[in-house]
Wavefront OBJ file of the C-alpha trace (Angstrom):
o trace
v 4.045 21.497 -21.023
v 4.587 23.819 -18.070
v 1.027 25.284 -18.034
v -0.441 21.771 -18.083
v 1.739 20.767 -15.118
v 0.646 23.868 -13.214
v -3.036 23.076 -13.775
v -2.611 19.472 -12.686
v -0.633 20.432 -9.594
v -3.216 23.071 -8.618
v -5.998 20.470 -8.877
v -3.981 18.034 -6.769
v -3.311 20.689 -4.109
v -6.985 21.656 -4.033
v -7.899 18.002 -3.505
v -5.411 17.747 -0.607
v -6.800 20.905 1.006
v -10.371 19.627 0.728
v -9.432 16.255 2.187
v -8.046 17.947 5.323
v -11.394 19.508 6.211
v -13.101 18.345 9.423
v -16.058 16.711 7.658
v -13.972 14.986 4.995
v -14.470 11.223 4.616
v -11.878 9.058 6.296
v -10.360 5.801 5.175
v -10.150 2.963 7.679
v -6.615 1.724 8.370
v -5.661 -1.532 6.710
v -6.229 -4.598 8.849
v -3.020 -6.350 9.904
v -2.359 -9.654 8.198
v -2.568 -12.498 10.651
v -0.397 -15.552 10.278
v 1.935 -13.851 7.807
v 5.464 -13.245 9.010
v 7.332 -10.251 7.739
v 10.847 -10.831 6.440
v 13.539 -10.255 8.991
v 15.987 -8.472 6.782
v 18.366 -7.398 9.524
v 18.701 -10.926 10.939
v 19.286 -12.381 7.489
v 21.888 -9.721 6.685
v 23.683 -10.324 9.989
v 23.742 -14.096 9.504
v 24.990 -13.722 5.933
v 27.739 -11.313 7.002
v 28.870 -13.673 9.768
v 28.959 -16.601 7.336
v 30.995 -14.612 4.829
v 33.473 -13.568 7.536
v 33.925 -17.200 8.610
v 34.414 -18.281 4.994
v 36.939 -15.494 4.396
v 38.876 -16.478 7.519
v 38.935 -20.100 6.394
v 40.209 -19.282 2.895
v 42.620 -16.464 3.781
v 46.299 -17.333 3.310
v 48.618 -17.165 6.273
v 51.013 -14.206 6.175
v 54.498 -15.291 5.044
v 56.300 -12.289 6.484
v 55.563 -9.237 8.545
v 55.244 -5.859 6.799
v 58.295 -3.562 7.016
v 57.944 -0.294 8.791
l 1 2 3 4 5 6 7 8 9 10 11 12 13 14 15 16 17 18 19 20 21 22 23 24 25 26 27 28 29 30 31 32 33 34 35 36 37 38 39 40 41 42 43 44 45 46 47 48 49 50 51 52 53 54 55 56 57 58 59 60 61 62 63 64 65 66 67 68 69
């Protein structure tokens, strides 16, 4: 198995070296999608955390006594 992996990795490295040459073909960057909004993960996470904190405060029992030191 090891010799096969070495051959495959050598071919892959040779391909990478050839693609870095000055006259190598280039790939155009992908066009941005217009009209499609990306998910705002951070805003959703923040809103969810705030909602959970409010729910926890609403459900939390009131302390009956203070802790002893």
